[in-house]
C-alpha positions as CSV (number, residue, x, y, z in Angstrom):
1,M,-36.3,-205.0,194.0
2,M,-37.2,-203.3,190.4
3,K,-40.5,-205.1,189.9
4,R,-41.8,-203.3,193.8
5,A,-40.8,-199.9,192.7
6,V,-43.0,-200.3,188.9
7,Q,-45.7,-201.7,192.0
8,G,-45.0,-198.9,194.2
9,I,-45.2,-196.4,191.6
10,V,-47.9,-197.3,189.4
11,G,-50.1,-198.0,192.6
12,I,-49.5,-194.1,193.8
13,A,-50.6,-193.0,190.5
14,L,-53.3,-194.8,189.4
15,A,-54.9,-194.3,193.2
16,V,-54.2,-190.4,192.5
17,G,-56.3,-190.8,188.5
18,A,-58.5,-193.0,189.6
19,G,-59.8,-191.4,192.6
20,A,-58.9,-187.9,190.8
21,V,-62.7,-186.9,190.7
22,W,-64.3,-187.7,193.7
23,A,-60.7,-186.9,195.8
24,H,-61.0,-183.1,195.1
25,E,-64.5,-183.3,196.2
26,A,-63.4,-184.8,199.5
27,H,-60.9,-182.6,200.9
28,E,-60.6,-179.3,202.1
29,H,-57.1,-177.3,200.2
30,D,-56.9,-175.7,203.8
31,A,-54.3,-176.8,206.3
32,A,-55.2,-180.1,209.1
33,P,-57.2,-179.4,211.6
34,A,-55.5,-178.3,214.4
35,G,-52.5,-181.6,215.9
36,Q,-52.9,-183.0,212.9
37,A,-49.8,-183.0,210.5
38,A,-50.9,-182.1,207.6
39,S,-50.0,-185.2,204.7
40,T,-47.7,-184.2,202.0
41,S,-44.8,-182.5,202.3
42,A,-45.3,-179.9,199.7
43,S,-42.6,-177.6,198.7
44,G,-44.4,-175.3,196.9
45,E,-45.1,-174.1,193.1
46,Q,-42.4,-174.6,191.4
47,T,-40.9,-174.9,187.4
48,L,-39.6,-178.1,186.0
49,T,-37.8,-178.8,182.8
50,G,-37.5,-182.9,181.5
51,E,-39.0,-185.5,179.4
52,V,-42.3,-186.7,179.2
53,V,-42.1,-190.2,180.0
54,D,-44.5,-193.4,180.4
55,V,-44.0,-194.3,184.0
56,L,-44.5,-197.8,183.2
57,C,-42.0,-199.0,180.2
58,Y,-39.3,-195.9,182.1
59,L,-39.3,-198.1,185.4
60,S,-39.9,-201.9,182.9
61,H,-36.6,-201.0,180.4
62,P,-34.9,-197.8,181.7
63,K,-32.7,-197.9,178.9
64,D,-35.7,-198.5,176.1
65,G,-38.4,-196.9,177.9
66,I,-37.4,-193.0,177.0
67,G,-36.2,-191.3,174.7
68,K,-37.9,-190.2,171.0
69,G,-37.5,-194.1,170.0
70,H,-40.3,-195.0,172.7
71,A,-42.3,-192.3,171.7
72,D,-45.1,-193.9,169.5
73,C,-45.2,-196.7,172.9
74,A,-45.5,-193.7,175.5
75,K,-48.2,-191.9,173.7
76,K,-50.1,-195.3,173.7
77,C,-49.2,-196.3,177.1
78,I,-50.0,-192.5,177.9
79,K,-53.4,-192.3,176.3
80,S,-54.7,-196.1,177.2
81,G,-54.3,-193.9,181.5
82,L,-50.8,-195.5,182.6
83,P,-48.8,-193.2,184.5
84,V,-47.2,-190.1,183.4
85,A,-44.3,-188.2,184.7
86,I,-41.4,-185.7,183.7
87,K,-37.9,-186.8,184.2
88,V,-35.6,-184.4,185.3
89,G,-32.6,-185.5,185.8
90,D,-33.0,-188.9,187.6
91,Q,-35.8,-187.8,189.5
92,L,-39.7,-188.9,188.3
93,Y,-42.2,-186.6,189.3
94,L,-45.8,-188.1,188.6
95,A,-47.8,-185.3,186.6
96,T,-51.5,-184.8,188.0
97,M,-53.1,-181.3,186.9
98,T,-53.9,-178.5,190.0
99,D,-57.8,-179.8,189.3
100,H,-56.7,-182.9,190.6
101,N,-57.4,-184.5,186.8
102,P,-55.0,-186.7,185.1
103,A,-52.4,-185.3,183.2
104,N,-52.7,-188.2,180.3
105,Q,-54.7,-186.1,178.0
106,P,-53.1,-183.0,177.6
107,L,-48.7,-184.6,177.8
108,A,-50.0,-188.2,175.8
109,D,-48.7,-186.2,172.7
110,L,-46.0,-184.7,174.3
111,A,-44.1,-188.3,174.8
112,A,-40.6,-188.0,175.0
113,E,-40.6,-184.4,174.5
114,Q,-38.6,-182.1,176.9
115,V,-41.2,-179.6,178.3
116,T,-41.2,-177.1,180.7
117,V,-44.1,-177.3,183.6
118,R,-45.6,-174.4,186.0
119,G,-47.0,-176.0,189.6
120,Q,-47.2,-177.8,193.0
121,V,-44.5,-179.9,193.6
122,M,-45.1,-182.3,196.5
123,E,-42.8,-185.4,197.9
124,L,-44.0,-188.1,200.4
125,D,-41.8,-191.7,201.4
126,G,-39.7,-191.2,198.0
127,Q,-42.2,-189.9,196.1
128,H,-42.2,-187.2,194.4
129,L,-45.5,-185.0,192.0
130,I,-46.5,-182.2,191.0
131,A,-49.6,-181.2,190.0
132,I,-49.7,-178.8,186.6
133,S,-50.6,-175.2,186.2
134,S,-49.3,-175.0,182.9
135,I,-47.5,-176.7,180.3
136,E,-44.6,-175.8,177.2
137,K,-43.4,-178.2,174.6
138,N,-39.5,-177.0,174.4
139,P,-38.1,-175.9,171.4
């Protein structure tokens, strides 16, 4: 089950990152056409506070894949393009930027740190994502 969860999260995150450039140009930000449901369930602009995590390490070894002891590895993984998320309690929010660019560059040096992010939160099929508009490192 853990393997499927890792594959699902990584697949979604890679699709978000890899398709970010063309996806921004390929769709409209307006409501879905009449008679069609929107593809995501958006819960709107929110502020979240949590830890910046490298998704693959966290899901592969949850006890050791987070926290200050994992910071160097997480920074390396996030900088290399692996999925990045904000862990708020028991919930992971995959992270991207509001301009549809990956959040890896702005979040990599904050790996294992507590941050407060603001952005558009979306949920679909049990997956959560935040399209970040602002990032603040917590003291």
